[in-house]
C-alpha positions in Angstrom: 81.6 142.9 121.9 79.0 140.1 121.7 81.3 138.1 119.5 84.2 138.6 121.9 82.1 137.4 124.9 80.9 134.4 123.0 84.5 133.4 122.1 85.5 133.9 125.7 82.7 131.6 127.0 83.7 129.0 124.4 87.3 129.2 125.6 86.2 128.7 129.2 84.0 125.7 128.2 87.0 124.1 126.4 89.2 124.6 129.4 86.7 122.9 131.7 86.1 119.9 129.4 89.8 119.6 128.5 91.0 119.7 132.1 88.5 117.0 133.1 89.7 114.7 130.3 93.4 115.4 131.0 93.1 114.6 134.7 91.1 111.5 134.1 93.5 110.2 131.5 96.6 111.1 133.5 95.4 109.7 136.8 94.3 106.4 135.2 97.6 106.1 133.3 99.6 106.6 136.5 97.7 103.8 138.2 98.0 101.4 135.3 101.7 101.9 134.8 102.6 102.1 138.5 103.8 105.7 138.1 103.6 108.1 140.9 100.7 110.5 140.2 102.8 113.5 141.2 105.3 112.6 138.4 102.5 112.6 135.9 101.4 116.0 137.3 105.0 117.3 137.2 105.6 116.3 133.6 102.8 115.4 131.3 100.1 117.5 132.9 102.3 120.5 133.7 103.9 120.5 130.2 100.4 120.5 128.7 99.1 123.3 130.8 102.3 125.3 130.2 101.8 125.2 126.5 99.8 128.5 126.4 102.6 130.3 128.4 105.2 129.0 125.9 103.2 130.1 122.9 102.1 133.5 124.2 105.5 134.4 125.7 107.5 133.4 122.6 105.1 135.2 120.2 105.1 138.3 122.4 108.9 138.3 122.6 109.2 137.8 118.9 106.8 140.7 118.2 108.8 143.0 120.5 106.3 142.9 123.4 108.8 141.8 126.1 106.6 143.3 128.8 103.9 140.8 128.0 106.3 137.9 127.7 108.1 138.3 131.1 105.0 139.6 132.8 103.2 136.5 131.7 105.7 134.2 133.3 106.0 136.1 136.6 102.2 136.5 136.9 101.5 132.9 135.9 103.9 131.5 138.6 102.3 133.7 141.3 98.8 132.8 140.1 99.6 129.1 140.0 100.4 129.1 143.7 98.2 131.9 145.1 95.1 131.4 143.0 95.3 127.8 141.6 96.3 126.1 144.8 94.2 128.5 146.8 91.0 127.6 144.9 92.0 123.9 144.9 92.3 124.0 148.7 89.0 125.8 149.1 87.3 123.1 147.0 89.0 120.4 149.0 92.0 120.5 151.4 95.2 119.6 149.5 97.5 116.9 150.9 101.2 117.3 150.1 103.4 114.2 150.4 106.8 114.3 152.0 108.8 113.6 148.9 107.2 116.7 147.2 108.0 118.7 150.3 111.6 117.5 150.4 112.5 117.6 146.7 110.1 119.1 144.2 109.1 122.3 146.0 112.7 123.2 147.1 113.8 122.7 143.5 111.0 125.0 142.3 112.2 127.6 144.9 115.8 127.2 143.8 114.9 127.6 140.1 112.9 130.8 140.9 116.0 132.3 142.7 118.2 131.3 139.8 115.8 132.9 137.3 115.8 136.2 139.3 119.6 136.2 139.5 119.9 135.6 135.7 117.5 138.6 135.2 119.3 141.0 137.5 121.1 142.5 134.5 117.6 143.1 133.0 118.3 140.9 130.1 117.5 137.3 129.1 120.2 136.1 126.7 121.2 132.9 125.0 123.5 131.8 127.8 120.7 132.4 130.3 118.4 130.3 128.1 120.9 127.4 127.9 121.3 127.4 131.7 117.5 127.3 132.3 117.1 124.4 129.7 119.9 122.5 131.4 118.2 122.9 134.8 115.0 121.6 133.3 116.8 118.5 131.9 118.2 117.8 135.3 114.7 117.9 136.8 113.2 115.6 134.0 116.0 113.1 134.6 115.1 113.0 138.3 111.5 112.6 137.4 112.2 109.6 135.2 114.4 108.0 137.9 111.7 108.4 140.6 108.7 107.7 138.4 108.0 104.2 139.8 105.3 103.9 142.4 106.5 101.3 144.8 103.1 101.0 146.4 101.5 100.1 143.1 102.1 96.6 141.7 99.6 96.7 138.9 100.4 94.8 135.8 99.3 95.7 132.3 97.5 92.9 130.6 96.0 92.5 127.1 92.6 93.4 128.6 94.1 96.8 129.5 95.0 97.8 126.0 91.6 99.5 125.4 92.0 101.5 128.6 95.5 102.6 127.5 94.3 103.9 124.2 91.3 105.5 125.9 93.6 107.3 128.4 95.9 108.4 125.6 92.9 109.8 123.7 91.7 111.6 126.8 95.1 113.1 127.4 95.6 114.3 123.8 92.0 115.6 123.5 92.5 117.4 126.9 95.7 119.0 125.7 94.1 120.2 122.5 91.1 121.6 124.2 93.2 123.3 126.9 95.4 124.9 124.2 92.5 126.1 122.1 90.5 127.3 125.1 93.5 129.3 126.5 94.1 130.8 123.1 90.5 132.0 122.8 90.4 133.4 126.3 93.8 135.1 126.1 93.1 136.6 122.7 89.9 138.2 123.7 91.2 139.2 127.2 94.1 141.1 125.6 91.8 142.8 123.1 89.5 144.0 125.9 92.4 145.1 128.2 94.1 147.1 125.4 90.8 149.0 124.8 90.8 150.0 128.5 94.4 151.4 128.1 96.5 149.1 130.4 100.3 148.9 130.1 101.9 145.9 128.3 103.6 144.7 131.5 100.5 144.9 133.6 98.5 143.1 130.8 101.2 140.4 130.9 101.2 140.1 134.7 97.4 140.1 135.1 95.2 139.5 132.1 97.5 137.3 130.0 99.0 135.5 133.0 95.5 134.7 134.3 94.4 133.6 130.9 97.4 131.3 130.3 97.0 130.0 133.9 93.4 128.9 133.3 94.5 125.4 132.2 96.4 125.0 135.5 93.4 126.4 137.4 90.9 124.2 135.6 93.1 121.1 135.8 94.1 121.5 139.4 90.6 122.3 140.6 89.2 119.2 138.9 92.0 117.1 140.3 91.4 118.5 143.8 87.7 117.8 143.5 88.4 114.2 142.5 90.9 113.8 145.4 93.9 113.7 143.1 96.0 116.0 145.3 99.3 114.7 143.8 98.3 115.7 140.3 97.0 119.1 141.6 100.2 120.0 143.5 102.5 118.4 140.8 100.7 120.4 138.1 101.4 123.7 139.9 105.0 122.9 140.8 105.8 121.4 137.5 104.1 124.2 135.6 106.2 126.8 137.4 109.4 124.9 136.5 108.3 124.6 132.9 107.3 128.3 132.8 110.8 129.4 133.9 113.1 126.8 132.4 111.3 125.9 129.2 109.4 129.1 128.3 112.1 131.6 129.3 114.8 129.2 128.2 113.4 129.0 124.7 112.8 132.8 124.6 116.4 133.4 125.8 117.9 131.1 123.2 115.9 132.1 120.1 114.8 135.7 120.9 116.9 137.4 123.7 115.1 140.4 125.2 115.3 143.2 127.7 113.5 143.2 131.0 111.9 146.1 132.7 114.0 147.0 135.7 110.9 148.0 137.7 110.0 144.3 137.9 112.9 143.8 140.4 111.2 146.0 143.0 108.0 144.0 143.5 107.1 141.3 140.9 110.3 139.2 141.2 110.5 139.4 145.0 106.8 138.5 145.3 107.3 135.5 143.1 110.0 134.3 145.4 107.9 135.2 148.5 104.9 133.1 147.4 107.2 130.2 146.6 108.7 130.4 150.1 105.2 130.7 151.7 104.2 127.5 149.9 107.4 125.7 151.0 106.9 126.8 154.6 103.2 125.8 154.8 103.9 122.5 153.1 106.8 121.7 155.5 104.9 122.5 158.7 101.4 121.4 157.7 102.0 118.7 155.0 99.1 120.2 153.1 97.0 123.2 152.4 93.8 123.7 154.4 90.7 125.7 153.3 91.8 128.6 155.6 95.2 128.7 153.9 93.5 128.5 150.5 91.7 131.7 151.3 95.0 133.2 152.5 96.6 132.4 149.1 93.6 133.9 147.3 94.0 137.1 149.4 97.7 137.3 148.5 96.8 137.0 144.8 94.4 139.9 145.1 97.1 142.0 146.9 99.6 141.1 144.1 97.3 142.3 141.3 96.3 145.5 143.2 100.0 146.5 144.0 101.1 145.6 140.4 98.4 147.9 139.0 99.4 150.7 141.4 103.0 150.4 140.5 
């Protein structure tokens, strides 16, 4: 048990250091290349922080642990909004820009609905996977088209080459640390949870989802503390999109699996509900206050409790 706790602490330390390096490198790169920080959060940062979900879900599906795979995605998407943005807002109120409210958040809600519709037959197959990958490609094309920050006229000169290499190093080092840290945390968390006797689906929804969402939590919390709200929000929205489109898309194409029908009664509807709550709050308030942050955290606790009871 001492060894497991030690590895768990090491994983948490790697997540903290990695997230700090990733945010610093990504934010600096966005400024240097006149790219909207939210695009960096929606793509580079969210892809990096979604790596643990991809690895865990694919391996779980391959080994026949479908409950962990789908539970990981549903739980991660709820945690990203309810816990990650909730804690980020408690640390520092999160400002959400109009373009994110008009485009990115509605697209996340749309993708979540599509994902549920594709899963209504309680199966994720190859055609479902191709549809999800196609929707991700559409999103990435939009991200490339809108990447330019019109309010940033910075030019890259020769003196900036060192900064570019430093930022790239920070981003790569951050990604590696996040991946290793998440792997350590998830591995030990699953081991402890199984000893307690929890079901595969609940382990996926809670323990594994929380573990694989630690990179998003660490990254968004650091970004919020540094005043990088665009990266914080972009990371969450982008991560949810990657979790559904990339992770479930890859699983559907390479390892079709069955889905527990009971998930349609609470877990899927709650994922849609939390997305709609974020959309509504963003639309009317243009941000997430500390009070709303506490509300999100409360919803997360309710989600875990009900999932355990069911």
